[in-house]
N, CA, C and O atoms as CSV, one atom per row, in Angstrom:
chain,resi,resn,atom,element,x,y,z
A,1,UNK,N,N,84.552,96.563,94.238
A,1,UNK,CA,C,85.018,94.874,93.757
A,1,UNK,C,C,86.623,94.740,94.222
A,1,UNK,O,O,87.066,93.826,94.917
A,2,UNK,N,N,87.364,95.820,93.699
A,2,UNK,CA,C,88.775,95.253,94.340
A,2,UNK,C,C,88.731,94.973,95.814
A,2,UNK,O,O,89.479,94.050,96.135
A,3,UNK,N,N,88.039,95.536,96.824
A,3,UNK,CA,C,87.933,94.684,97.945
A,3,UNK,C,C,87.464,93.527,98.085
A,3,UNK,O,O,87.603,93.212,99.267
A,4,UNK,N,N,86.891,92.572,97.396
A,4,UNK,CA,C,86.382,91.215,97.284
A,4,UNK,C,C,87.237,90.623,96.858
A,4,UNK,O,O,87.543,89.593,97.459
A,5,UNK,N,N,87.986,90.999,95.664
A,5,UNK,CA,C,88.580,89.980,95.599
A,5,UNK,C,C,90.289,89.796,96.667
A,5,UNK,O,O,91.131,88.918,96.853
A,6,UNK,N,N,90.012,91.381,97.165
A,6,UNK,CA,C,91.628,91.434,97.830
A,6,UNK,C,C,91.389,90.969,99.717
A,6,UNK,O,O,92.184,91.198,100.629
A,7,UNK,N,N,89.992,90.258,99.803
A,7,UNK,CA,C,90.061,89.472,100.618
A,7,UNK,C,C,89.667,88.246,100.247
A,7,UNK,O,O,88.813,87.755,100.985
A,8,UNK,N,N,90.007,87.618,99.369
A,8,UNK,CA,C,89.738,86.284,98.728
A,8,UNK,C,C,91.210,85.573,98.515
A,8,UNK,O,O,92.065,86.440,98.335
A,9,UNK,N,N,91.573,84.657,98.494
A,9,UNK,CA,C,92.888,83.637,98.489
A,9,UNK,C,C,93.052,83.479,96.797
A,9,UNK,O,O,92.055,83.660,96.099
A,10,UNK,N,N,94.257,83.160,96.227
A,10,UNK,CA,C,94.335,82.570,95.042
A,10,UNK,C,C,93.390,81.285,95.082
A,10,UNK,O,O,92.609,81.261,94.131
A,11,UNK,N,N,93.288,80.257,95.930
A,11,UNK,CA,C,92.595,79.221,96.075
A,11,UNK,C,C,90.669,79.476,95.657
A,11,UNK,O,O,89.823,78.812,95.059
A,12,UNK,N,N,90.692,80.620,96.273
A,12,UNK,CA,C,89.260,80.578,96.222
A,12,UNK,C,C,88.996,81.582,94.525
A,12,UNK,O,O,88.050,81.469,93.746
A,13,UNK,N,N,89.960,82.312,94.439
A,13,UNK,CA,C,89.765,83.213,93.426
A,13,UNK,C,C,89.771,82.265,91.853
A,13,UNK,O,O,89.137,82.496,90.823
A,14,UNK,N,N,90.582,81.339,92.112
A,14,UNK,CA,C,90.815,80.377,91.023
A,14,UNK,C,C,89.877,79.233,90.962
A,14,UNK,O,O,89.758,78.452,90.018
A,15,UNK,N,N,89.241,79.225,92.053
A,15,UNK,CA,C,88.352,78.043,92.465
A,15,UNK,C,C,89.384,76.659,92.467
A,15,UNK,O,O,88.925,75.653,91.927
A,16,UNK,N,N,90.555,76.598,92.972
A,16,UNK,CA,C,90.923,75.181,92.517
A,16,UNK,C,C,92.295,74.897,93.718
A,16,UNK,O,O,93.466,75.275,93.676
A,17,UNK,N,N,91.528,74.053,94.770
A,17,UNK,CA,C,92.679,73.766,96.218
A,17,UNK,C,C,93.783,72.536,95.457
A,17,UNK,O,O,93.473,71.400,95.098
A,18,UNK,N,N,94.784,73.037,95.390
A,18,UNK,CA,C,95.960,72.292,95.000
A,18,UNK,C,C,96.001,71.177,96.155
A,18,UNK,O,O,95.796,71.296,97.363
A,19,UNK,N,N,96.396,69.843,95.238
A,19,UNK,CA,C,96.814,68.675,96.128
A,19,UNK,C,C,97.805,68.987,97.098
A,19,UNK,O,O,98.536,69.968,96.964
A,20,UNK,N,N,97.876,68.179,98.107
A,20,UNK,CA,C,99.111,67.955,98.857
A,20,UNK,C,C,100.342,67.973,98.131
A,20,UNK,O,O,100.582,67.020,97.389
A,21,UNK,N,N,101.125,68.876,98.228
A,21,UNK,CA,C,102.529,68.167,97.410
A,21,UNK,C,C,102.967,67.142,97.797
A,21,UNK,O,O,102.915,66.532,98.865
A,22,UNK,N,N,103.536,66.934,96.585
A,22,UNK,CA,C,104.315,65.519,96.350
A,22,UNK,C,C,105.480,64.976,96.689
A,22,UNK,O,O,105.832,63.817,96.909
A,23,UNK,N,N,106.238,66.419,96.698
A,23,UNK,CA,C,107.585,66.759,96.605
A,23,UNK,C,C,107.728,67.569,97.776
A,23,UNK,O,O,107.091,68.622,97.817
A,24,UNK,N,N,108.695,67.142,99.035
A,24,UNK,CA,C,108.678,68.341,100.144
A,24,UNK,C,C,109.853,69.180,99.748
A,24,UNK,O,O,110.955,68.633,99.775
A,25,UNK,N,N,109.745,70.812,99.274
A,25,UNK,CA,C,110.661,71.367,99.372
A,25,UNK,C,C,110.104,72.546,99.790
A,25,UNK,O,O,109.002,72.902,99.372
A,26,UNK,N,N,110.994,73.446,100.874
A,26,UNK,CA,C,110.723,74.605,101.663
A,26,UNK,C,C,109.478,75.615,100.349
A,26,UNK,O,O,108.395,76.189,100.465
A,27,UNK,N,N,110.360,75.377,99.316
A,27,UNK,CA,C,109.546,76.270,98.208
A,27,UNK,C,C,107.970,76.122,97.861
A,27,UNK,O,O,107.017,76.900,97.836
A,28,UNK,N,N,108.172,74.668,97.590
A,28,UNK,CA,C,106.499,74.060,96.999
A,28,UNK,C,C,105.554,73.690,98.428
A,28,UNK,O,O,104.409,73.266,98.276
A,29,UNK,N,N,106.153,73.891,99.866
A,29,UNK,CA,C,105.812,74.046,100.720
A,29,UNK,C,C,104.620,75.159,100.981
A,29,UNK,O,O,103.394,75.225,101.075
A,30,UNK,N,N,105.859,76.030,101.037
A,30,UNK,CA,C,105.480,78.061,100.973
A,30,UNK,C,C,104.935,78.205,100.065
A,30,UNK,O,O,104.285,79.194,100.405
A,31,UNK,N,N,104.471,77.895,98.537
A,31,UNK,CA,C,103.487,78.162,97.541
A,31,UNK,C,C,102.153,77.725,98.085
A,31,UNK,O,O,101.345,78.596,98.406
A,32,UNK,N,N,101.827,76.343,98.226
A,32,UNK,CA,C,101.153,75.937,98.732
A,32,UNK,C,C,100.107,76.718,99.786
A,32,UNK,O,O,98.914,76.992,99.650
A,33,UNK,N,N,101.121,76.987,100.991
A,33,UNK,CA,C,100.424,77.875,102.344
A,33,UNK,C,C,100.219,79.146,101.508
A,33,UNK,O,O,99.119,79.616,101.800
A,34,UNK,N,N,100.941,79.994,100.446
A,34,UNK,CA,C,100.612,81.101,100.001
A,34,UNK,C,C,99.478,81.282,99.551
A,34,UNK,O,O,98.965,82.396,99.648
A,35,UNK,N,N,98.805,80.213,98.942
A,35,UNK,CA,C,97.813,80.389,97.887
A,35,UNK,C,C,96.663,80.185,99.113
A,35,UNK,O,O,95.634,79.758,98.588
A,36,UNK,N,N,96.540,80.309,100.219
A,36,UNK,CA,C,95.383,80.211,101.099
A,36,UNK,C,C,95.077,81.057,101.777
A,36,UNK,O,O,94.086,81.007,102.506
A,37,UNK,N,N,96.192,82.441,101.654
A,37,UNK,CA,C,96.006,83.432,102.242
A,37,UNK,C,C,95.252,84.661,101.611
A,37,UNK,O,O,95.459,84.692,100.398
A,38,UNK,N,N,94.462,85.660,102.040
A,38,UNK,CA,C,93.695,86.362,101.275
A,38,UNK,C,C,94.754,87.371,100.598
A,38,UNK,O,O,95.689,87.835,101.252
A,39,UNK,N,N,94.535,87.681,99.222
A,39,UNK,CA,C,95.491,88.957,98.755
A,39,UNK,C,C,95.929,89.778,99.826
A,39,UNK,O,O,97.116,89.720,100.147
A,40,UNK,N,N,95.457,90.238,100.190
A,40,UNK,CA,C,95.638,91.574,101.361
A,40,UNK,C,C,96.022,91.093,102.106
A,40,UNK,O,O,96.610,92.061,102.590
A,41,UNK,N,N,96.232,90.387,102.683
A,41,UNK,CA,C,97.489,89.990,103.597
A,41,UNK,C,C,98.586,89.389,103.295
A,41,UNK,O,O,99.230,88.849,104.195
A,42,UNK,N,N,99.123,89.349,101.686
A,42,UNK,CA,C,100.226,88.943,100.946
A,42,UNK,C,C,101.866,89.869,101.240
A,42,UNK,O,O,101.974,90.966,100.693
A,43,UNK,N,N,102.613,89.535,101.788
A,43,UNK,CA,C,103.624,90.422,101.640
A,43,UNK,C,C,104.574,90.956,100.292
A,43,UNK,O,O,104.360,90.161,99.377
A,44,UNK,N,N,105.004,91.428,100.099
A,44,UNK,CA,C,106.010,91.851,98.918
A,44,UNK,C,C,106.879,90.597,98.942
A,44,UNK,O,O,107.183,90.269,97.795
A,45,UNK,N,N,107.195,90.086,99.537
A,45,UNK,CA,C,108.212,88.689,99.637
A,45,UNK,C,C,107.121,87.841,99.417
A,45,UNK,O,O,107.427,87.182,98.423
A,46,UNK,N,N,105.978,87.492,99.820
A,46,UNK,CA,C,104.583,86.510,99.246
A,46,UNK,C,C,104.725,86.459,98.223
A,46,UNK,O,O,105.261,85.484,97.697
A,47,UNK,N,N,104.056,88.073,97.188
A,47,UNK,CA,C,104.138,88.499,95.864
A,47,UNK,C,C,105.088,87.743,95.074
A,47,UNK,O,O,104.765,86.944,94.195
A,48,UNK,N,N,106.796,88.152,95.572
A,48,UNK,CA,C,107.817,88.061,94.787
A,48,UNK,C,C,107.806,86.850,94.528
A,48,UNK,O,O,108.075,86.476,93.386
A,49,UNK,N,N,107.403,85.697,95.819
A,49,UNK,CA,C,107.720,84.332,95.762
A,49,UNK,C,C,106.926,83.759,94.526
A,49,UNK,O,O,107.483,83.125,93.629
A,50,UNK,N,N,105.580,84.035,94.558
A,50,UNK,CA,C,104.635,83.823,93.756
A,50,UNK,C,C,104.271,84.086,92.281
A,50,UNK,O,O,103.601,83.363,91.545
A,51,UNK,N,N,104.903,85.380,91.976
A,51,UNK,CA,C,105.028,85.773,90.581
A,51,UNK,C,C,106.745,84.981,89.819
A,51,UNK,O,O,106.987,84.523,88.702
A,52,UNK,N,N,107.474,85.118,90.874
A,52,UNK,CA,C,108.751,84.484,90.120
A,52,UNK,C,C,108.614,82.542,89.897
A,52,UNK,O,O,109.547,81.887,89.434
A,53,UNK,N,N,107.485,82.018,90.269
A,53,UNK,CA,C,106.852,80.813,90.098
A,53,UNK,C,C,105.666,81.213,89.485
A,53,UNK,O,O,104.627,80.820,90.015
A,54,UNK,N,N,105.601,81.795,88.649
A,54,UNK,CA,C,104.375,81.915,87.806
A,54,UNK,C,C,102.473,81.257,88.240
A,54,UNK,O,O,101.592,80.633,87.648
A,55,UNK,N,N,102.658,81.859,89.532
A,55,UNK,CA,C,101.506,81.178,90.224
A,55,UNK,C,C,100.664,82.236,90.373
A,55,UNK,O,O,101.325,83.267,90.503
A,56,UNK,N,N,99.536,82.420,90.409
A,56,UNK,CA,C,98.314,83.085,90.228
A,56,UNK,C,C,98.811,84.630,89.414
A,56,UNK,O,O,98.265,85.612,89.915
A,57,UNK,N,N,99.255,84.771,88.868
A,57,UNK,CA,C,100.011,86.160,87.674
A,57,UNK,C,C,98.504,86.882,87.500
A,57,UNK,O,O,98.644,88.098,87.365
A,58,UNK,N,N,97.450,86.561,87.476
A,58,UNK,CA,C,96.260,87.016,87.100
A,58,UNK,C,C,95.962,88.252,87.907
A,58,UNK,O,O,95.672,89.399,87.568
A,59,UNK,N,N,96.171,87.495,89.432
A,59,UNK,CA,C,95.752,88.604,90.778
A,59,UNK,C,C,96.913,89.476,91.320
A,59,UNK,O,O,96.809,90.492,92.008
A,60,UNK,N,N,98.080,88.853,90.854
A,60,UNK,CA,C,99.123,89.213,91.827
A,60,UNK,C,C,100.434,90.199,90.984
A,60,UNK,O,O,101.377,90.858,91.423
A,61,UNK,N,N,99.894,89.884,89.488
A,61,UNK,CA,C,101.047,90.850,88.733
A,61,UNK,C,C,100.400,92.508,88.996
A,61,UNK,O,O,101.130,93.448,89.307
A,62,UNK,N,N,99.189,92.602,88.837
A,62,UNK,CA,C,98.550,93.876,88.954
A,62,UNK,C,C,99.202,94.389,90.425
A,62,UNK,O,O,100.012,95.316,90.436
A,63,UNK,N,N,98.826,93.777,91.538
A,63,UNK,CA,C,99.667,94.118,92.837
A,63,UNK,C,C,101.108,94.560,92.588
A,63,UNK,O,O,101.450,95.731,92.751
A,64,UNK,N,N,101.834,93.728,92.243
A,64,UNK,CA,C,103.206,93.569,91.968
A,64,UNK,C,C,103.490,95.182,91.393
A,64,UNK,O,O,104.311,96.022,91.763
A,65,UNK,N,N,102.517,95.215,90.408
A,65,UNK,CA,C,103.139,96.553,89.557
A,65,UNK,C,C,102.544,97.747,90.512
A,65,UNK,O,O,103.129,98.822,90.646
A,66,UNK,N,N,101.492,97.471,91.061
A,66,UNK,CA,C,100.723,98.602,92.095
A,66,UNK,C,C,102.066,98.952,93.183
A,66,UNK,O,O,102.560,100.058,93.404
A,67,UNK,N,N,102.433,97.699,93.730
A,67,UNK,CA,C,103.780,98.158,94.391
A,67,UNK,C,C,104.953,98.832,93.772
A,67,UNK,O,O,105.502,99.726,94.416
A,68,UNK,N,N,105.317,98.566,92.812
A,68,UNK,CA,C,106.186,98.781,92.019
A,68,UNK,C,C,106.279,100.835,91.770
A,68,UNK,O,O,107.185,101.662,91.877
A,69,UNK,N,N,104.853,100.896,91.420
A,69,UNK,CA,C,104.534,102.267,90.880
A,69,UNK,C,C,104.827,103.420,92.275
A,69,UNK,O,O,105.077,104.622,92.196
A,70,UNK,N,N,104.706,102.656,93.377
A,70,UNK,CA,C,105.049,103.192,94.401
A,70,UNK,C,C,106.643,103.132,95.143
A,70,UNK,O,O,107.000,103.748,96.147
A,71,UNK,N,N,107.208,102.469,94.553
A,71,UNK,CA,C,108.710,102.547,95.102
A,71,UNK,C,C,109.078,101.226,93.840
A,71,UNK,O,O,108.379,100.224,93.688
A,72,UNK,N,N,110.074,101.486,93.210
A,72,UNK,CA,C,110.707,100.600,92.035
A,72,UNK,C,C,111.797,99.873,93.135
A,72,UNK,O,O,112.616,99.230,92.479
A,73,UNK,N,N,111.961,99.811,94.038
A,73,UNK,CA,C,112.878,98.794,94.554
A,73,UNK,C,C,112.417,98.290,95.754
A,73,UNK,O,O,113.227,97.977,96.627
A,74,UNK,N,N,111.177,98.163,95.927
A,74,UNK,CA,C,110.588,97.626,97.270
A,74,UNK,C,C,110.957,95.871,96.993
A,74,UNK,O,O,111.031,95.309,95.901
A,75,UNK,N,N,111.146,95.269,98.359
A,75,UNK,CA,C,111.872,94.192,98.192
A,75,UNK,C,C,111.373,93.356,99.385
A,75,UNK,O,O,111.119,93.826,100.494
A,76,UNK,N,N,111.258,91.997,99.012
A,76,UNK,CA,C,110.961,91.169,99.758
A,76,UNK,C,C,111.886,91.024,100.557
A,76,UNK,O,O,112.421,91.976,101.124
A,77,UNK,N,N,112.256,89.664,100.745
A,77,UNK,CA,C,113.538,89.160,101.619
A,77,UNK,C,C,115.209,89.158,100.909
A,77,UNK,O,O,116.099,88.780,101.670
A,78,UNK,N,N,115.446,89.407,100.054
A,78,UNK,CA,C,116.279,89.038,99.346
A,78,UNK,C,C,117.209,90.442,98.967
A,78,UNK,O,O,118.333,90.516,99.465
A,79,UNK,N,N,116.782,91.405,98.193
A,79,UNK,CA,C,117.508,92.439,98.422
A,79,UNK,C,C,116.788,93.763,97.441
A,79,UNK,O,O,116.429,93.425,96.313
A,80,UNK,N,N,116.663,94.619,97.674
A,80,UNK,CA,C,116.170,95.983,97.053
A,80,UNK,C,C,115.811,95.984,95.796
A,80,UNK,O,O,116.814,95.937,95.085
A,81,UNK,N,N,114.682,96.021,95.103
A,81,UNK,CA,C,114.238,95.541,93.807
A,81,UNK,C,C,114.364,94.351,93.453
A,81,UNK,O,O,114.426,94.088,92.253
A,82,UNK,N,N,114.432,93.320,94.455
A,82,UNK,CA,C,113.935,91.698,94.148
A,82,UNK,C,C,112.299,91.615,93.254
A,82,UNK,O,O,111.977,90.908,92.299
A,83,UNK,N,N,111.639,92.469,93.897
A,83,UNK,CA,C,110.017,92.423,92.913
A,83,UNK,C,C,110.171,92.805,91.546
A,83,UNK,O,O,109.748,92.029,90.690
A,84,UNK,N,N,110.553,93.565,91.306
A,84,UNK,CA,C,111.022,93.953,90.108
A,84,UNK,C,C,111.472,93.349,89.322
A,84,UNK,O,O,111.022,93.310,88.176
A,85,UNK,N,N,112.731,92.556,89.817
A,85,UNK,CA,C,113.652,91.668,89.009
A,85,UNK,C,C,112.330,90.094,88.588
A,85,UNK,O,O,112.303,89.421,87.557
A,86,UNK,N,N,111.613,89.999,89.573
A,86,UNK,CA,C,110.905,88.828,89.577
A,86,UNK,C,C,109.996,89.310,88.641
A,86,UNK,O,O,110.394,88.689,87.656
A,87,UNK,N,N,108.956,90.049,88.206
A,87,UNK,CA,C,108.266,91.051,87.460
A,87,UNK,C,C,109.024,90.858,85.633
A,87,UNK,O,O,108.462,90.474,84.607
A,88,UNK,N,N,110.567,91.342,85.872
A,88,UNK,CA,C,110.975,91.609,84.445
A,88,UNK,C,C,111.163,90.431,84.088
A,88,UNK,O,O,111.317,90.288,82.875
A,89,UNK,N,N,111.228,89.089,85.013
A,89,UNK,CA,C,111.778,87.741,84.746
A,89,UNK,C,C,110.591,87.447,84.172
A,89,UNK,O,O,111.076,86.435,83.666
A,90,UNK,N,N,108.950,87.405,83.618
A,90,UNK,CA,C,108.024,87.173,83.243
A,90,UNK,C,C,108.612,86.934,81.586
A,90,UNK,O,O,109.486,87.712,81.202
A,91,UNK,N,N,108.080,85.776,80.563
A,91,UNK,CA,C,108.166,85.526,79.484
A,91,UNK,C,C,107.412,86.553,78.782
A,91,UNK,O,O,106.461,87.070,79.369
A,92,UNK,N,N,107.699,86.898,77.656
A,92,UNK,CA,C,107.235,87.981,76.567
A,92,UNK,C,C,105.933,87.663,76.477
A,92,UNK,O,O,105.048,88.495,76.674
A,93,UNK,N,N,105.648,86.111,76.091
A,93,UNK,CA,C,104.196,85.792,75.713
A,93,UNK,C,C,103.072,86.579,76.569
A,93,UNK,O,O,102.116,87.185,76.086
A,94,UNK,N,N,103.346,86.461,77.773
A,94,UNK,CA,C,102.861,86.979,78.895
A,94,UNK,C,C,102.384,88.404,78.580
A,94,UNK,O,O,101.200,88.738,78.543
A,95,UNK,N,N,103.217,89.039,78.405
A,95,UNK,CA,C,103.073,90.575,78.622
A,95,UNK,C,C,102.323,90.726,77.016
A,95,UNK,O,O,101.561,91.652,76.736
A,96,UNK,N,N,102.668,89.746,76.162
A,96,UNK,CA,C,101.741,90.381,74.926
A,96,UNK,C,C,100.538,90.181,75.086
A,96,UNK,O,O,99.839,90.919,74.390
A,97,UNK,N,N,99.744,89.147,76.025
A,97,UNK,CA,C,98.817,88.827,76.114
A,97,UNK,C,C,97.721,89.648,77.384
A,97,UNK,O,O,96.527,89.590,77.679
A,98,UNK,N,N,98.825,90.325,77.825
A,98,UNK,CA,C,98.496,91.753,79.069
A,98,UNK,C,C,98.949,92.619,78.728
A,98,UNK,O,O,99.950,92.711,79.439
A,99,UNK,N,N,98.931,93.982,77.618
A,99,UNK,CA,C,99.123,94.625,76.989
A,99,UNK,C,C,99.358,95.765,77.871
A,99,UNK,O,O,100.369,96.462,77.960
A,100,UNK,N,N,98.092,95.846,78.601
A,100,UNK,CA,C,97.720,96.879,79.345
A,100,UNK,C,C,98.759,96.922,80.637
A,100,UNK,O,O,99.575,97.829,80.805
A,101,UNK,N,N,98.592,95.809,81.504
A,101,UNK,CA,C,99.910,95.187,82.466
A,101,UNK,C,C,101.282,95.641,81.809
A,101,UNK,O,O,102.099,96.158,82.572
A,102,UNK,N,N,101.564,95.524,80.688
A,102,UNK,CA,C,102.723,95.597,80.105
A,102,UNK,C,C,102.813,97.350,79.816
A,102,UNK,O,O,103.966,97.756,79.666
A,103,UNK,N,N,102.109,98.020,79.759
A,103,UNK,CA,C,102.203,99.329,79.616
A,103,UNK,C,C,102.451,100.190,80.959
A,103,UNK,O,O,102.759,101.356,81.203
A,104,UNK,N,N,102.192,99.149,81.629
A,104,UNK,CA,C,102.174,99.898,83.165
A,104,UNK,C,C,103.241,99.364,83.641
A,104,UNK,O,O,103.498,99.666,84.807
A,105,UNK,N,N,104.033,98.580,83.045
A,105,UNK,CA,C,105.613,97.838,83.999
A,105,UNK,C,C,106.483,99.008,83.015
A,105,UNK,O,O,107.466,99.610,83.445
A,106,UNK,N,N,105.864,99.213,81.491
A,106,UNK,CA,C,106.989,100.314,80.741
A,106,UNK,C,C,106.725,101.929,81.218
A,106,UNK,O,O,107.343,102.856,80.693
A,107,UNK,N,N,105.920,102.085,82.072
A,107,UNK,CA,C,105.623,103.426,82.544
A,107,UNK,C,C,107.073,103.336,83.864
A,107,UNK,O,O,108.055,104.056,84.047
A,108,UNK,N,N,106.641,102.287,84.447
A,108,UNK,CA,C,107.881,101.983,85.698
A,108,UNK,C,C,109.133,101.997,85.455
A,108,UNK,O,O,110.041,102.324,86.220
A,109,UNK,N,N,109.202,101.594,84.243
A,109,UNK,CA,C,110.640,101.210,83.724
A,109,UNK,C,C,111.092,102.782,83.292
A,109,UNK,O,O,112.249,103.198,83.346
A,110,UNK,N,N,109.870,103.589,82.836
A,110,UNK,CA,C,110.534,104.649,82.197
A,110,UNK,C,C,111.052,105.720,83.256
A,110,UNK,O,O,111.953,106.554,83.176
A,111,UNK,N,N,109.957,105.327,84.508
A,111,UNK,CA,C,110.253,106.413,85.403
A,111,UNK,C,C,111.498,105.892,86.306
A,111,UNK,O,O,112.079,106.651,87.082
A,112,UNK,N,N,111.729,105.011,86.196
A,112,UNK,CA,C,113.139,105.014,86.824
A,112,UNK,C,C,114.036,104.992,86.028
A,112,UNK,O,O,114.949,105.721,86.416
A,113,UNK,N,N,114.271,104.452,84.967
A,113,UNK,CA,C,115.354,105.460,84.031
A,113,UNK,C,C,115.503,107.068,84.055
A,113,UNK,O,O,116.632,107.559,84.062
A,114,UNK,N,N,114.299,107.918,84.069
A,114,UNK,CA,C,114.461,108.960,84.459
A,114,UNK,C,C,115.192,109.635,85.879
A,114,UNK,O,O,116.103,110.414,86.160
A,115,UNK,N,N,114.281,108.893,86.487
A,115,UNK,CA,C,114.913,108.946,88.111
A,115,UNK,C,C,116.343,108.545,88.441
A,115,UNK,O,O,116.904,108.948,89.460
A,116,UNK,N,N,116.969,107.671,87.471
A,116,UNK,CA,C,117.944,107.694,87.741
A,116,UNK,C,C,118.993,108.554,86.982
A,116,UNK,O,O,120.053,108.816,87.550
A,117,UNK,N,N,118.755,108.990,85.762
A,117,UNK,CA,C,119.340,110.390,85.343
A,117,UNK,C,C,119.440,111.118,86.177
A,117,UNK,O,O,120.568,111.408,86.575
A,118,UNK,N,N,118.259,111.707,86.775
A,118,UNK,CA,C,118.396,112.794,87.863
A,118,UNK,C,C,119.744,112.269,88.760
A,118,UNK,O,O,120.737,112.980,88.914
A,119,UNK,N,N,119.623,111.083,89.249
A,119,UNK,CA,C,120.258,110.492,90.570
A,119,UNK,C,C,121.869,110.865,89.715
A,119,UNK,O,O,122.588,111.703,90.257
A,120,UNK,N,N,122.341,110.217,88.423
A,120,UNK,CA,C,123.511,110.273,87.803
A,120,UNK,C,C,123.740,111.603,87.679
A,120,UNK,O,O,124.778,112.081,88.136
A,121,UNK,N,N,122.623,112.530,86.924
A,121,UNK,CA,C,123.329,113.774,86.547
A,121,UNK,C,C,123.708,114.603,87.960
A,121,UNK,O,O,124.826,115.009,88.278
A,122,UNK,N,N,122.810,114.699,88.500
A,122,UNK,CA,C,122.710,115.814,89.383
A,122,UNK,C,C,123.155,115.568,90.525
A,122,UNK,O,O,123.949,116.395,90.974
A,123,UNK,N,N,122.750,114.169,91.520
A,123,UNK,CA,C,123.379,113.857,92.917
A,123,UNK,C,C,124.250,113.717,92.797
A,123,UNK,O,O,125.076,114.594,93.051
A,124,UNK,N,N,124.662,112.210,92.215
A,124,UNK,CA,C,126.051,112.151,92.188
A,124,UNK,C,C,127.092,112.599,92.157
A,124,UNK,O,O,128.028,112.317,92.905
A,125,UNK,N,N,127.068,113.825,90.754
A,125,UNK,CA,C,128.312,114.849,91.130
A,125,UNK,C,C,128.601,115.405,92.656
A,125,UNK,O,O,129.668,115.451,93.269
A,126,UNK,N,N,127.496,115.744,92.986
A,126,UNK,CA,C,127.270,116.714,94.134
A,126,UNK,C,C,128.089,115.324,95.370
A,126,UNK,O,O,128.740,115.720,96.337
A,127,UNK,N,N,127.971,114.353,95.203
A,127,UNK,CA,C,128.430,113.462,96.345
A,127,UNK,C,C,130.250,113.406,96.323
A,127,UNK,O,O,131.123,113.574,97.174
A,128,UNK,N,N,130.228,113.050,94.746
A,128,UNK,CA,C,131.733,113.084,94.440
A,128,UNK,C,C,132.687,113.930,94.796
A,128,UNK,O,O,133.843,113.873,95.213
A,129,UNK,N,N,131.424,115.207,94.358
A,129,UNK,CA,C,132.671,116.642,94.793
A,129,UNK,C,C,132.841,116.629,96.017
A,129,UNK,O,O,133.770,117.377,96.326
A,130,UNK,N,N,132.328,116.074,96.961
A,130,UNK,CA,C,132.447,116.208,98.810
A,130,UNK,C,C,133.909,115.954,98.835
A,130,UNK,O,O,134.698,116.593,99.530
A,131,UNK,N,N,134.335,114.638,97.752
A,131,UNK,CA,C,135.569,113.709,97.996
A,131,UNK,C,C,136.759,114.542,97.477
A,131,UNK,O,O,137.862,114.551,98.024
A,132,UNK,N,N,136.385,115.341,96.212
A,132,UNK,CA,C,137.137,116.114,95.484
A,132,UNK,C,C,137.877,117.440,96.316
A,132,UNK,O,O,139.000,117.844,96.013
A,133,UNK,N,N,137.248,117.890,97.146
A,133,UNK,CA,C,137.433,119.041,97.596
A,133,UNK,C,C,138.628,119.554,98.598
A,133,UNK,O,O,138.672,120.731,98.954
């Protein structure tokens, strides 16, 4: 079943074709274009843009979380972690209505915090030690 929806675009999944944009901006034009692309072909950057614009969340937030579960700092075109930043920008009412997804995000954030503790407590001191000897 997952493959079925991954082969579909947001337009197909939502059964909604948007009218041609009335306002000509690169972001709006790009969002319209991305809605026509099968989910399997969307890049991290594409997902970041659409999630940041609150488009197709039913389908894209699970994909974003899947990417974040594999790499907290996966990135689009801006900086490492820009997908995580976009997901964390979601309103709390979204998470209230999608508690299972919130649990996945919580696990990502817990693991990130634990990995950071390991980094800051074990790895960083070794790095700093190189400069003090």
